[in-house]
C-alpha positions in Angstrom: 242.4 238.4 -28.3 245.8 239.6 -27.3 246.4 239.6 -23.5 248.1 242.9 -23.6 245.0 244.6 -25.0 242.9 243.8 -21.9 243.0 246.6 -19.3 242.3 245.9 -15.7 238.8 247.2 -14.6 238.8 249.7 -11.7 236.7 248.5 -8.8 233.5 250.5 -8.2 232.7 251.7 -4.7 229.3 250.5 -3.5 226.7 253.1 -2.8 224.3 252.7 0.1 220.7 254.0 -0.4 218.3 255.0 2.3 214.5 254.3 2.3 213.8 257.5 0.4 216.0 256.5 -2.5 218.8 259.1 -1.8 222.3 258.0 -1.2 223.6 257.9 2.3 226.4 260.3 1.4 223.8 263.0 0.4 221.9 262.8 3.6 222.7 265.0 6.5 224.2 263.7 9.8 221.9 261.4 11.7 220.5 262.5 15.1 222.1 261.0 18.1 220.4 258.0 19.5 219.1 258.4 23.1 220.7 255.8 25.3 219.3 254.2 28.4 221.4 256.5 30.6 219.9 259.6 29.0 216.3 258.2 29.5 217.1 257.5 33.2 218.1 261.1 33.7 214.4 262.2 33.3 212.5 262.6 36.6 210.1 259.7 36.7 206.5 260.0 37.9 206.0 257.3 40.4 202.7 256.0 41.7 202.3 256.6 45.4 200.3 254.2 47.5 197.4 255.4 49.4 196.0 253.9 52.6 193.1 251.5 51.9 194.1 250.7 48.3 195.3 247.4 47.0 198.9 246.4 46.2 200.6 248.5 43.5 202.4 246.7 40.7 205.8 248.0 39.6 206.1 249.5 36.2 202.4 250.1 35.6 201.4 253.8 36.0 198.0 255.2 36.9 196.8 252.1 38.7 193.4 252.3 40.6 193.9 253.4 44.2 197.1 255.4 43.5 197.9 259.0 43.3 200.6 260.2 40.8 202.9 262.7 42.4 206.4 263.8 41.5 208.7 262.9 44.3 212.1 264.6 44.5 215.2 262.5 44.4 216.1 263.2 48.0 212.7 262.1 49.2 212.7 259.1 46.9 215.9 257.9 48.5 214.6 258.5 52.0 211.4 256.7 51.1 213.3 253.7 50.0 214.8 253.4 53.4 211.7 254.4 55.5 208.9 252.9 53.5 206.3 254.1 50.9 205.5 257.8 50.5 201.9 258.7 51.3 200.4 261.4 49.2 199.1 264.5 51.0 195.3 264.3 51.8 195.2 260.5 51.9 192.5 259.3 54.3 193.9 257.7 57.4 192.2 254.7 59.0 193.9 255.1 62.4 191.6 255.1 65.4 190.2 258.5 66.3 189.0 258.4 69.9 187.7 262.0 69.8 185.0 261.0 67.4 183.3 259.2 70.4 182.3 262.6 71.7 179.9 265.1 70.1 181.0 268.2 68.1 179.0 271.2 67.0 179.7 270.4 63.3 179.7 266.6 63.2 176.9 266.0 65.7 175.0 269.2 66.3 171.9 267.7 67.9 173.9 265.7 70.5 176.3 268.5 71.2 173.8 271.3 71.9 171.4 268.9 73.7 174.3 267.9 75.9 175.0 271.6 76.6 171.4 272.1 77.8 171.7 269.0 80.0 174.9 270.4 81.6 173.1 273.7 82.4 170.1 272.0 84.0 172.4 269.6 85.9 174.3 272.6 87.3 171.1 274.2 88.3 169.9 271.0 90.0 173.2 270.7 91.9 173.6 274.3 93.1 170.2 275.9 93.2 167.9 276.1 96.2 166.4 272.6 96.8 162.9 274.0 97.0 163.3 275.7 93.6 164.8 272.5 92.1 161.9 270.4 93.5 159.4 272.9 92.0 161.1 272.7 88.6 161.1 268.9 88.7 157.5 268.8 89.7 156.4 271.1 86.9 158.4 269.0 84.4 157.1 265.6 85.6 155.3 263.4 83.2 152.9 262.0 85.8 149.3 261.3 85.0 148.0 264.6 86.2 150.4 266.7 84.1 149.9 264.4 81.0 146.2 265.0 81.1 146.6 268.8 81.4 149.6 269.6 79.2 151.0 266.5 77.6 153.2 268.2 75.0 154.7 270.6 77.5 155.7 268.1 80.1 156.9 265.5 77.6 159.4 268.1 76.3 160.3 269.6 79.7 160.9 266.2 81.3 163.7 265.4 78.7 165.7 268.5 79.9 166.7 266.9 83.2 169.1 264.0 84.0 167.9 261.9 86.9 170.8 261.6 89.3 172.7 264.5 87.9 175.6 264.8 85.4 177.4 261.9 87.1 174.6 259.5 86.3 175.5 256.5 84.1 172.8 257.6 81.7 174.6 260.9 81.2 177.7 259.1 79.9 175.6 256.7 77.9 173.8 259.7 76.4 177.1 261.1 75.0 178.5 257.9 73.6 175.3 256.4 72.2 173.7 259.5 70.7 177.0 260.6 69.2 177.6 257.2 67.5 174.0 257.1 66.3 174.0 260.7 64.9 177.2 260.0 63.0 175.5 257.2 61.2 171.9 258.4 60.6 172.1 262.2 61.1 170.7 264.6 63.7 167.0 264.7 62.7 166.6 260.9 62.7 168.6 260.6 65.9 166.2 263.1 67.5 163.3 261.1 66.1 164.5 257.8 67.6 165.2 259.5 71.0 161.7 261.2 71.1 160.0 258.0 70.0 161.4 256.0 72.9 160.9 258.9 75.4 157.2 259.5 74.4 156.0 255.9 73.9 157.7 254.5 76.9 156.4 257.3 79.1 152.8 256.9 77.9 153.1 253.1 78.1 154.0 253.3 81.8 151.8 256.2 82.9 148.5 255.4 81.2 148.2 252.0 83.1 148.8 254.0 86.3 145.8 256.2 85.5 143.6 253.2 84.8 144.7 251.5 88.0 143.8 254.6 90.1 140.4 254.7 88.5 139.9 251.0 89.3 140.9 251.6 92.9 144.1 249.4 92.7 146.4 252.3 93.4 146.0 255.4 95.6 145.3 258.8 94.2 148.9 260.0 95.1 150.2 257.8 92.2 148.7 260.4 89.8 151.4 262.8 91.0 154.4 260.5 91.0 157.6 262.4 90.1 158.8 261.2 86.7 161.5 263.0 84.5 164.8 262.2 82.8 166.4 261.1 79.6 166.8 257.4 80.3 163.9 256.2 78.1 165.3 258.1 75.1 168.8 256.8 75.8 167.6 253.2 76.0 165.8 253.5 72.7 168.8 255.1 71.0 171.0 252.3 72.3 168.6 249.7 70.8 168.6 251.5 67.4 172.4 251.9 67.4 172.9 248.1 68.0 171.2 247.5 64.6 173.9 249.5 62.8 176.9 247.7 64.3 178.5 244.5 63.1 177.0 241.3 64.5 180.1 240.5 66.7 179.6 243.9 68.4 175.8 244.2 68.1 174.7 241.2 70.1 177.1 241.5 73.1 176.3 245.1 73.6 172.5 244.5 73.3 172.6 241.5 75.6 174.7 243.3 78.2 172.4 246.3 78.2 169.3 244.2 78.5 170.9 242.2 81.3 171.5 245.4 83.3 167.9 246.5 82.8 166.5 243.1 83.9 168.7 243.2 87.0 167.3 246.6 87.9 163.8 245.1 87.4 164.5 242.2 89.6 165.8 244.6 92.3 162.3 246.1 92.3 163.4 249.5 93.4 161.3 251.4 90.7 159.4 248.7 88.7 157.5 251.1 86.5 160.6 253.0 85.4 162.5 249.7 84.9 159.7 248.3 82.7 159.9 251.6 80.8 163.6 251.0 80.1 163.0 247.5 78.7 160.2 248.9 76.6 162.4 251.7 75.3 165.1 249.2 74.3 162.5 247.2 72.5 161.3 250.3 70.6 164.9 251.0 69.5 165.3 247.5 68.2 162.0 247.9 66.3 163.5 250.8 64.4 166.2 248.7 62.8 164.6 248.5 59.4 164.1 252.3 59.4 167.5 253.4 60.6 169.2 250.9 58.2 167.4 252.4 55.2 168.1 255.9 56.5 171.9 255.5 56.9 173.9 258.5 55.7 175.1 258.3 52.1 178.8 258.7 53.2 178.7 255.7 55.5 179.9 252.3 54.5 178.4 248.9 55.5 180.2 249.2 58.9 179.1 252.7 59.6 182.4 254.2 58.7 183.1 256.9 56.2 183.8 255.6 52.7 187.2 256.1 51.2 187.8 258.5 48.3 188.4 255.5 46.0 185.0 253.9 46.8 183.2 257.2 46.4 184.9 257.8 43.1 183.9 254.3 41.9 180.3 254.9 42.9 180.2 258.2 41.1 181.7 256.6 38.0 179.1 253.8 38.0 176.3 256.3 38.4 177.6 258.4 35.6 177.7 255.4 33.3 
């Protein structure tokens, strides 16, 4: 074949095909690819730590114990310098000393009972002494009154504070009954108080009646003045000790019992002192009952449960 007859072949431009089989040239313009900078411009939703929850891992959203909240850029920068941002409504575990005192909503039984005791204490302080003595005598739980009207005098005797509003038992009433009512409720607190008040009164007065009948005590012992809230407070203190942690339960219980034994050794009012020890024992005997009757919103230490724990309990019950 002659060399001049061979014509050079024109090179063919390669054609690129997409996945659909169409050439790249026939396809429309591709959409711009989102870069890292454009993604960063979107406001992120950061998990916010709540008090009482565990550590939050970076980069993992919707972790247990966190609340998702959109934080503005300015607040996010300030949070980086000052610490984590706490979501509104997060439960605080800081000490709240005002919870030691009764309130009309949180502890209605202790609050309104304390109001009644304040009124009777003011009457005992400023009324005519003869009138006050007559009121105390008619409210006394001595043997003579217990035989005639036991229910009336057992109720009336608990309306007075022996020694007035400045008595140590008045302060113990506020602190002990408030703490007990916050743990087991008002009705059960009233039950513990009345149980100690009634049983200790009967246990100390009934032997006096038999001793008078046997001739071991004079007839005037049947009219011995006996009133006050001390038996109920001692029983409530014994019941409250069973709801505290062991490191707090036993020192308080032993200290209170040591004070009562010291009063008994002093032998100023042995019958009342024996009643205090008996009331404390009655309160300790109610431990199985008050522990089963603990409020549902109280944890193992007698503190309100956190929202996370309540939610976990509700989820488990729903499953």
